[in-house]
BANU-388287 format. One record per residue: residue number from 1; x, y, z of N, C-alpha, C in turn; residue in one letter. Coordinates in steps of 0.001 Angstrom, whole numbers, plus 524288, in hexadecimal, padded with zeros to 5 digits. Example, Ala and Ser with C-alpha at 12.3 -4.5 7.8 and 13.67 -1.06 7.14 Angstrom:
<atoms>
<atom num="1" n_x="83386" n_y="7E9C6" n_z="81E78" ca_x="8300C" ca_y="7EE6C" ca_z="81E78" c_x="83390" c_y="7F31C" c_z="81E78" residuo="a"/>
<atom num="2" n_x="83232" n_y="7F736" n_z="81BA8" ca_x="83566" ca_y="7FBDC" ca_z="81BE4" c_x="83264" c_y="8001E" c_z="81EBE" residuo="s"/>
</atoms>
This chain:
<atoms>
<atom num="1" n_x="E5C57" n_y="B9777" n_z="8C4F0" ca_x="E5A7A" ca_y="B981D" ca_z="8BE93" c_x="E5F89" c_y="B9C16" c_z="8BC42" residuo="m"/>
<atom num="2" n_x="E612E" n_y="B9F0E" n_z="8BE24" ca_x="E631D" ca_y="BA330" ca_z="8BCB7" c_x="E6A1B" c_y="BA2E4" c_z="8BB29" residuo="g"/>
<atom num="3" n_x="E6BA0" n_y="B9D68" n_z="8BDDE" ca_x="E6FF5" ca_y="B9CAC" ca_z="8BE55" c_x="E7254" c_y="B96F2" c_z="8B97E" residuo="r"/>
<atom num="4" n_x="E75FA" n_y="B9865" n_z="8B836" ca_x="E78D7" ca_y="B9667" ca_z="8B2FB" c_x="E7B31" c_y="B9135" c_z="8B4D7" residuo="l"/>
<atom num="5" n_x="E78CF" n_y="B8C92" n_z="8B30A" ca_x="E7D85" ca_y="B87C7" ca_z="8B42A" c_x="E816F" c_y="B875A" c_z="8B1AD" residuo="g"/>
<atom num="6" n_x="E83C6" n_y="B816B" n_z="8B1D8" ca_x="E8800" ca_y="B80BC" ca_z="8AF30" c_x="E866F" c_y="B7FBD" c_z="8A7F1" residuo="v"/>
<atom num="7" n_x="E81EF" n_y="B7D73" n_z="8A875" ca_x="E8019" ca_y="B7B72" ca_z="8A516" c_x="E7E70" c_y="B7FA5" c_z="8A039" residuo="t"/>
<atom num="8" n_x="E7C47" n_y="B8390" n_z="8A4B1" ca_x="E7B87" ca_y="B8738" ca_z="8A075" c_x="E7EAB" c_y="B8B32" c_z="89D80" residuo="e"/>
<atom num="9" n_x="E83D7" n_y="B8CD8" n_z="8A0B9" ca_x="E87A6" ca_y="B8EA6" ca_z="89F56" c_x="E896E" c_y="B8BD3" c_z="89BF0" residuo="i"/>
<atom num="10" n_x="E8A56" n_y="B8640" n_z="89C3C" ca_x="E8C92" ca_y="B831E" ca_z="896D7" c_x="E8AE3" c_y="B849D" c_z="891FE" residuo="l"/>
<atom num="11" n_x="E85C0" n_y="B843D" n_z="8922B" ca_x="E80B1" ca_y="B8639" ca_z="88CFB" c_x="E827E" c_y="B8B2D" c_z="88BCD" residuo="v"/>
<atom num="12" n_x="E819C" n_y="B8E39" n_z="88DEB" ca_x="E847F" ca_y="B9364" ca_z="88D92" c_x="E8945" c_y="B9533" c_z="889D8" residuo="i"/>
<atom num="13" n_x="E8E3A" n_y="B9152" n_z="88BEA" ca_x="E90E6" ca_y="B92E5" ca_z="88A65" c_x="E92AB" c_y="B8EBC" c_z="8847C" residuo="l"/>
<atom num="14" n_x="E8ECC" n_y="B8C46" n_z="884B0" ca_x="E8FF1" ca_y="B87A1" ca_z="87F1A" c_x="E8CCC" c_y="B8ADB" c_z="87C7F" residuo="a"/>
<atom num="15" n_x="E8975" n_y="B8ECC" n_z="87D5D" ca_x="E84BF" ca_y="B9113" ca_z="87981" c_x="E896D" c_y="B96B4" c_z="87838" residuo="i"/>
<atom num="16" n_x="E8C0F" n_y="B9869" n_z="87B5A" ca_x="E9021" ca_y="B9CD9" ca_z="87A14" c_x="E93F4" c_y="B9AED" c_z="87580" residuo="v"/>
<atom num="17" n_x="E9527" n_y="B9684" n_z="877A9" ca_x="E9A08" ca_y="B941B" ca_z="8732F" c_x="E96F3" c_y="B919D" c_z="86E70" residuo="l"/>
<atom num="18" n_x="E936E" n_y="B909B" n_z="86DC4" ca_x="E9091" ca_y="B8EF8" ca_z="8686F" c_x="E8FB3" c_y="B94B9" c_z="86518" residuo="l"/>
<atom num="19" n_x="E8EAE" n_y="B99CA" n_z="868CA" ca_x="E8CD2" ca_y="B9E24" ca_z="86614" c_x="E93A6" c_y="BA169" c_z="8648F" residuo="l"/>
<atom num="20" n_x="E96BD" n_y="BA1D8" n_z="866F6" ca_x="E9A4F" ca_y="BA570" ca_z="866EA" c_x="E9E07" c_y="BA26B" c_z="8637D" residuo="f"/>
<atom num="21" n_x="E9FCF" n_y="B9DDA" n_z="864F1" ca_x="EA2EE" ca_y="B99A3" ca_z="862D0" c_x="EA8CB" c_y="B98CA" c_z="866EA" residuo="g"/>
<atom num="22" n_x="EAC64" n_y="B95D3" n_z="86579" ca_x="EB098" ca_y="B94F3" ca_z="86966" c_x="EB40E" c_y="B9988" c_z="867FF" residuo="g"/>
<atom num="23" n_x="EB4C5" n_y="B9CE8" n_z="864F1" ca_x="EB7FE" ca_y="B9FBE" ca_z="862AC" c_x="EB742" c_y="BA527" c_z="865A4" residuo="k"/>
<atom num="24" n_x="EB308" n_y="BA5D9" n_z="8644B" ca_x="EAEC1" ca_y="BAB64" ca_z="86710" c_x="EAF2E" c_y="BABD5" c_z="86D72" residuo="k"/>
<atom num="25" n_x="EAEC1" n_y="BA7A0" n_z="87125" ca_x="EAEFB" ca_y="BA849" ca_z="87628" c_x="EB401" c_y="BAAFA" c_z="8770C" residuo="i"/>
<atom num="26" n_x="EB800" n_y="BA954" n_z="87723" ca_x="EBCB3" ca_y="BAB6B" ca_z="878DD" c_x="EBC7F" c_y="BB18A" c_z="87993" residuo="p"/>
<atom num="27" n_x="EBCB0" n_y="BB35C" n_z="87494" ca_x="EBA27" ca_y="BB982" ca_z="87240" c_x="EB72B" c_y="BBBCB" c_z="87753" residuo="e"/>
<atom num="28" n_x="EB0F5" n_y="BB8DD" n_z="8773C" ca_x="EAD11" ca_y="BBA57" ca_z="87A3E" c_x="EAF4E" c_y="BBAE9" c_z="87F70" residuo="l"/>
<atom num="29" n_x="EB1F5" n_y="BB7F0" n_z="8839E" ca_x="EB453" ca_y="BB6B8" ca_z="887AF" c_x="EB7B4" c_y="BBB82" c_z="887C1" residuo="m"/>
<atom num="30" n_x="EBC55" n_y="BBBC1" n_z="884E5" ca_x="EBFE0" ca_y="BC164" ca_z="88539" c_x="EBD91" c_y="BC5F7" c_z="885BB" residuo="k"/>
<atom num="31" n_x="EBB90" n_y="BC715" n_z="88136" ca_x="EB7EF" ca_y="BCBA0" ca_z="882BE" c_x="EB49A" c_y="BCB23" c_z="88747" residuo="g"/>
<atom num="32" n_x="EB125" n_y="BC8BE" n_z="888A3" ca_x="EAEB8" ca_y="BC8AB" ca_z="88E1B" c_x="EB1B8" c_y="BCA47" c_z="89319" residuo="l"/>
<atom num="33" n_x="EB7C3" n_y="BC710" n_z="893E3" ca_x="EBAA8" ca_y="BC72E" ca_z="8969C" c_x="EBCE5" c_y="BCBE6" c_z="895F0" residuo="g"/>
<atom num="34" n_x="EBDED" n_y="BCDA0" n_z="89378" ca_x="EC00C" ca_y="BD45E" ca_z="89278" c_x="EBC21" c_y="BD92A" c_z="89474" residuo="s"/>
<atom num="35" n_x="EB6F3" n_y="BD6C2" n_z="8917E" ca_x="EB32B" ca_y="BDB1D" ca_z="8936D" c_x="EB34E" c_y="BDC0F" c_z="89B15" residuo="g"/>
<atom num="36" n_x="EB26C" n_y="BD625" n_z="89D3B" ca_x="EB163" ca_y="BD616" ca_z="8A225" c_x="EB620" c_y="BD86A" c_z="8A531" residuo="l"/>
<atom num="37" n_x="EBB5C" n_y="BD84E" n_z="8A263" ca_x="EBED4" ca_y="BDAE6" ca_z="8A3DE" c_x="EC032" c_y="BDFDC" c_z="8A4CD" residuo="k"/>
<atom num="38" n_x="EBD1F" n_y="BE2F4" n_z="8A044" ca_x="EBC31" ca_y="BE8EE" ca_z="8A018" c_x="EB8D3" c_y="BEA9A" c_z="8A32E" residuo="e"/>
<atom num="39" n_x="EB608" n_y="BE6EB" n_z="8A5D7" ca_x="EB0CC" ca_y="BE87C" ca_z="8A7D0" c_x="EB1A2" c_y="BE758" c_z="8AEAE" residuo="f"/>
<atom num="40" n_x="EB6BD" n_y="BE552" n_z="8AF73" ca_x="EB870" ca_y="BE436" ca_z="8B4D0" c_x="EBBBF" c_y="BE8AF" c_z="8B641" residuo="k"/>
<atom num="41" n_x="EBE04" n_y="BEA76" n_z="8B226" ca_x="EC2DE" ca_y="BEE99" ca_z="8B2E3" c_x="EBF02" c_y="BF462" c_z="8B2C5" residuo="n"/>
<atom num="42" n_x="EBB17" n_y="BF531" n_z="8AE9A" ca_x="EB79F" ca_y="BF8AF" ca_z="8B06D" c_x="EB553" c_y="BF8AC" c_z="8B5D4" residuo="a"/>
<atom num="43" n_x="EB34D" n_y="BF40D" n_z="8B7B8" ca_x="EB1DE" ca_y="BF4C4" ca_z="8BBB7" c_x="EB68B" c_y="BF69E" c_z="8C088" residuo="s"/>
<atom num="44" n_x="EB960" n_y="BF3A9" n_z="8C018" ca_x="EBF02" ca_y="BF443" ca_z="8C47F" c_x="EBF20" c_y="BFBD2" c_z="8C3BD" residuo="k"/>
<atom num="45" n_x="EBEC7" n_y="BFD24" n_z="8BF5C" ca_x="EC0FB" ca_y="C02FB" ca_z="8C002" c_x="EBC2F" c_y="C0624" c_z="8C1BE" residuo="d"/>
<atom num="46" n_x="EB8D7" n_y="C045A" n_z="8C09D" ca_x="EB3B9" ca_y="C077B" ca_z="8C3A4" c_x="EB336" c_y="C0725" c_z="8C8AB" residuo="s"/>
<atom num="47" n_x="EB42D" n_y="C03B0" n_z="8CCAF" ca_x="EB46D" ca_y="C02A3" ca_z="8CFB9" c_x="EB6D3" c_y="C06A2" c_z="8D3FC" residuo="q"/>
<atom num="48" n_x="EBCAC" n_y="C0847" n_z="8D30F" ca_x="EBD1F" ca_y="C0B24" ca_z="8D7B4" c_x="EBB97" c_y="C1073" c_z="8D647" residuo="p"/>
<atom num="49" n_x="EB925" n_y="C124C" n_z="8D2B8" ca_x="EB5E7" ca_y="C17CD" ca_z="8D198" c_x="EB117" c_y="C170B" c_z="8D51F" residuo="a"/>
<atom num="50" n_x="EAF71" n_y="C1346" n_z="8D523" ca_x="EA9B9" ca_y="C11C5" ca_z="8D814" c_x="EAA2C" c_y="C12B7" c_z="8DD1E" residuo="d"/>
<atom num="51" n_x="EAE72" n_y="C1122" n_z="8DFF0" ca_x="EB036" ca_y="C1105" ca_z="8E482" c_x="EB2CB" c_y="C15C3" c_z="8E6D9" residuo="k"/>
<atom num="52" n_x="EB526" n_y="C1961" n_z="8E3AF" ca_x="EB5D1" ca_y="C1DF3" ca_z="8E382" c_x="EB22F" c_y="C2216" c_z="8E4EB" residuo="k"/>
<atom num="53" n_x="EAE6B" n_y="C2133" n_z="8E2B8" ca_x="EA8B8" ca_y="C243F" ca_z="8E2E0" c_x="EA5A1" c_y="C225B" c_z="8E827" residuo="e"/>
<atom num="54" n_x="EA7B3" n_y="C1DC1" n_z="8E9FE" ca_x="EA51C" ca_y="C1BF3" ca_z="8EDEA" c_x="EA6C9" c_y="C1F11" c_z="8F390" residuo="d"/>
<atom num="55" n_x="EAB5A" n_y="C1E6E" n_z="8F2A3" ca_x="EADD9" ca_y="C215B" ca_z="8F7AA" c_x="EAE94" c_y="C26F0" c_z="8F61A" residuo="t"/>
<atom num="56" n_x="EABAB" n_y="C29D8" n_z="8F3F1" ca_x="EAAFA" ca_y="C3046" ca_z="8F42A" c_x="EA786" c_y="C30E3" c_z="8F6C6" residuo="k"/>
<atom num="57" n_x="EA36B" n_y="C2D66" n_z="8F571" ca_x="E9CCB" ca_y="C2ED4" ca_z="8F75F" c_x="E9D17" c_y="C2EA4" c_z="8FEB5" residuo="e"/>
</atoms>
């Protein structure tokens, strides 16, 4: 019950397309991609600090 099938995903995508329109979706995806990129960079920057703390103990 918790898994999404192909049909459900297509319905969700169709609703998103109707709500936002074709011109707005590329802007939304660009913003989402840049947000994910910043999140990955921030998590990579914090990992060495965590490892240094583990080796001090």
